[in-house]
Each structure stands twice: as structure tokens, then as C-alpha cells.
C-alpha positions as a printed Julia matrix, in Angstrom:
208×3 Matrix{Float64}:
 -41.59  -23.68  -70.58
 -45.1   -23.48  -69.08
 -45.16  -22.74  -65.38
 -46.88  -25.34  -63.13
 -50.53  -24.61  -62.37
 -50.01  -24.51  -58.61
 -47.71  -21.48  -58.76
 -50.2   -19.6   -60.94
 -53.05  -20.46  -58.57
 -51.05  -19.45  -55.5
 -49.93  -16.15  -57.03
 -53.48  -15.32  -58.09
 -54.78  -16.01  -54.59
 -52.0   -13.94  -53.03
 -52.73  -11.05  -55.42
 -56.48  -11.2   -54.62
 -55.66  -11.16  -50.9
 -53.18   -8.28  -51.15
 -55.4    -6.11  -53.33
 -58.48   -6.91  -51.25
 -56.76   -5.98  -47.99
 -55.66   -2.71  -49.55
 -59.14   -1.62  -50.64
 -61.49   -3.29  -48.15
 -62.69   -1.42  -45.06
 -64.95   -4.2   -43.77
 -63.27   -6.19  -40.98
 -65.02   -9.42  -42.0
 -63.88   -9.07  -45.62
 -60.35   -8.33  -44.38
 -60.41  -11.56  -42.37
 -61.51  -13.49  -45.48
 -58.66  -11.97  -47.5
 -56.19  -13.04  -44.8
 -57.6   -16.57  -45.04
 -57.02  -16.48  -48.79
 -53.41  -15.42  -48.15
 -52.98  -18.38  -45.8
 -54.29  -20.79  -48.46
 -51.83  -19.33  -50.99
 -48.99  -19.76  -48.49
 -49.99  -23.37  -47.84
 -49.89  -24.14  -51.58
 -46.43  -22.62  -52.0
 -45.07  -24.28  -48.85
 -46.35  -27.66  -50.04
 -44.44  -27.43  -53.33
 -41.23  -25.66  -52.22
 -38.7   -25.63  -49.38
 -40.27  -22.44  -47.98
 -42.3   -22.7   -44.79
 -45.84  -21.36  -44.64
 -44.66  -18.82  -42.05
 -41.87  -17.59  -44.35
 -44.26  -17.19  -47.29
 -46.68  -15.21  -45.14
 -43.8   -12.99  -43.97
 -42.8   -12.33  -47.59
 -46.39  -11.52  -48.53
 -46.81   -9.23  -45.52
 -44.07   -6.98  -46.9
 -46.19   -6.33  -50.01
 -49.0    -3.79  -49.98
 -51.32   -1.93  -52.31
 -52.55   -3.21  -55.65
 -50.59   -6.39  -56.48
 -48.17   -5.96  -59.41
 -45.11   -7.9   -60.65
 -41.73   -7.3   -59.01
 -38.85   -5.96  -61.16
 -35.48   -7.7   -61.43
 -32.75   -5.85  -63.39
 -29.63   -7.37  -65.0
 -26.61   -5.6   -66.43
 -25.19   -6.97  -69.69
 -21.55   -5.92  -69.99
 -19.2    -7.03  -72.77
 -15.43   -6.64  -73.05
 -13.35   -8.08  -75.88
 -16.4   -10.05  -77.06
 -16.79  -11.67  -73.64
 -19.69  -11.24  -71.2
 -19.36  -10.18  -67.57
 -20.58  -12.68  -64.97
 -20.35  -12.75  -61.18
 -20.22  -15.78  -58.89
 -23.14  -15.83  -56.45
 -22.31  -16.72  -52.84
 -25.98  -17.45  -52.11
 -26.42  -20.02  -54.89
 -23.64  -22.55  -54.33
 -21.09  -20.53  -56.3
 -23.03  -20.5   -59.54
 -22.66  -17.59  -61.95
 -25.03  -14.88  -63.15
 -25.25  -11.48  -64.77
 -24.85   -8.78  -62.09
 -28.23   -7.52  -60.97
 -31.06   -7.72  -58.46
 -34.27   -6.03  -57.37
 -34.93   -2.48  -58.53
 -35.22   -0.07  -55.59
 -37.91    2.54  -55.04
 -36.94    6.03  -56.32
 -34.56    4.59  -58.93
 -35.12    4.42  -62.66
 -34.6     0.94  -64.15
 -31.28    1.97  -65.69
 -30.07    3.54  -62.42
 -30.9     0.33  -60.56
 -28.97   -1.69  -63.12
 -25.88    0.53  -62.99
 -25.93    0.39  -59.18
 -26.21   -3.4   -59.13
 -23.38   -3.84  -61.64
 -21.09   -1.65  -59.53
 -22.05   -3.29  -56.23
 -21.56   -6.83  -57.52
 -18.65   -6.43  -59.94
 -16.8    -3.19  -59.13
 -17.27   -1.78  -62.64
 -18.73    1.67  -63.21
 -21.05    1.56  -66.22
 -23.73    3.44  -68.08
 -26.82    1.78  -69.49
 -27.17    2.31  -73.23
 -29.98    0.01  -74.41
 -32.79   -2.15  -73.06
 -32.18   -5.56  -74.64
 -34.99   -7.63  -73.16
 -38.02   -7.65  -70.86
 -38.87  -11.2   -69.83
 -41.53  -12.82  -67.68
 -39.46  -15.0   -65.34
 -41.71  -18.06  -65.37
 -42.33  -17.99  -69.12
 -38.58  -18.21  -69.6
 -38.14  -21.43  -67.62
 -36.18  -20.23  -64.59
 -35.94  -22.65  -61.67
 -37.01  -23.02  -58.97
 -40.47  -21.36  -59.12
 -40.67  -18.05  -57.22
 -43.5   -16.94  -54.89
 -43.93  -13.59  -56.7
 -44.59  -12.76  -60.32
 -41.36  -11.23  -61.68
 -40.42   -9.21  -64.77
 -36.72   -9.32  -65.69
 -35.11   -6.34  -67.48
 -31.76   -6.78  -69.26
 -29.81   -3.58  -70.0
 -26.73   -3.38  -72.18
 -24.13   -1.38  -70.25
 -20.7    -0.08  -71.2
 -17.78    0.24  -68.81
 -16.73    3.81  -67.98
 -14.53    3.12  -64.94
 -13.77    0.94  -61.96
 -12.18   -2.5   -61.88
 -13.21   -6.09  -61.18
 -13.94   -6.46  -57.48
 -16.26   -8.96  -55.8
 -18.28   -7.51  -52.96
 -20.92   -8.69  -50.51
 -23.12  -11.1   -52.47
 -20.45  -12.19  -54.97
 -17.15  -14.04  -54.59
 -15.64  -13.68  -58.08
 -15.9   -11.49  -61.18
 -14.89  -12.64  -64.68
 -15.56  -12.33  -68.41
 -16.53  -15.39  -70.47
 -16.71  -16.16  -74.18
 -19.88  -17.61  -75.69
 -18.46  -21.14  -75.54
 -17.0   -20.71  -72.04
 -20.13  -20.05  -69.97
 -19.83  -21.67  -66.49
 -22.65  -23.24  -64.46
 -25.36  -20.61  -64.14
 -27.65  -19.63  -61.29
 -30.84  -20.59  -63.11
 -33.0   -18.63  -60.71
 -31.33  -15.49  -62.1
 -30.28  -16.21  -65.69
 -30.44  -19.19  -68.06
 -28.38  -20.38  -71.0
 -30.78  -19.36  -73.77
 -30.81  -15.79  -72.43
 -27.01  -15.62  -72.45
 -26.99  -16.91  -76.03
 -29.57  -14.32  -77.02
 -27.53  -11.51  -75.46
 -24.5   -12.51  -77.54
 -26.73  -12.29  -80.62
 -27.76   -8.76  -79.66
 -24.13   -7.67  -79.55
 -23.34   -9.27  -82.92
 -26.39   -7.57  -84.44
 -27.02   -4.34  -82.45
 -29.93   -3.34  -84.71
 -32.14   -6.09  -83.29
 -35.22   -4.8   -81.43
 -35.79   -5.34  -77.73
 -37.0    -8.84  -76.83
 -40.11   -9.13  -74.7
 -42.22  -11.76  -72.9
């Protein structure tokens, strides 16, 4: 699914502003880059339920050369069923456990941490199954930042099912039993693809 032009324009403007503010030492250029950031925020606010002020606050937390953000997801199977958690923040819809990677963590460490925090299971990451561009995959709604999503196959080594903090329920589902998904985080075609990876573990990592 092709992303709408407005989100691409807004992200490009935000990236120009962020990178320009990082490198520019001229106060007049800095002011122009801030104006560009405001235009980007206005575009996003016009097309989403985010306010211009909120978008500018989100952008203000970013610094340095603009690069995509990293979202990690843990793919855990048990008895041919996949582990999902129910998201409190998204009207009780379900997703693979995961979230933003933290600074000073490797991608696999971030994934293992997120799986434990959201499901209660201790795991170890054993294979990178997919690296996806969020918008190219068709996630909804559009997101202000450019995001890469990493899906790691993990195996359980301890712990037990326990919802915590951001989740209200933890369960395993068969391929034909998938509940309503949080499409901002994971979509049906990705779940189907992950089942295929388990059936045929020799498949290479998916990307883009």
C-alpha cells in the first residue's frame, strides 16, 4: 500500500529541519529551519488527530541527523500458536509484544526485554525474520516519524504469561484464530508470513 503524499512531504520537511538545526550555526538559518518544522507540523495536524503543538513537541525530542526510528517485535510460538498481547492503549486490540528499541541495547536485547515486559515470558532471540518499512506495509493510521520494524523469532526459556503495564491479557493463537489486531503495530499479512517462516525455517529474512 502506497503511503499518502502528505505524510512523505511532512516527514521530508521535518527531516530537513532537524538535520539543518543540527548542523547550522547561523541564527537566521536556524530560524528558517524552525519555520520548516512548523510547516511540517501543520501538515500532519491537518491530516491526523494530533495537534500542531503535539507534533512540534514530538519533533523537539529528536536531534542530530534525521534517521528512521526502530520498532522491535518478538515472534514467539508454542504448540504451533503465536503469542499475542492485548494492548490497553489501542481499545483492547492485539499485537505481537514489542515497542521502541532503547539506546544502549542491541536489537535482540530490546526485543527480549519487550517480550518479558509485555507478556511475562523470558525468551532468547534466535533469528531475524523480517525488517519492514512501516508505511510500505500498510499500517494505519499514518505515523509522524519514518519507522523500521524488526521482527525477531524468540524461544521461551522461562517465565509465565503475565500482563503488565501496557497490556491487559496474554494468549497464544492458531493461524485461523487471530483476534482483532492493533494495525498500528502489526497487520494480518505479517502474522500470516510469520507462520510461514515457522513452517519453513530455511526461508531468508524478509525486508522492505
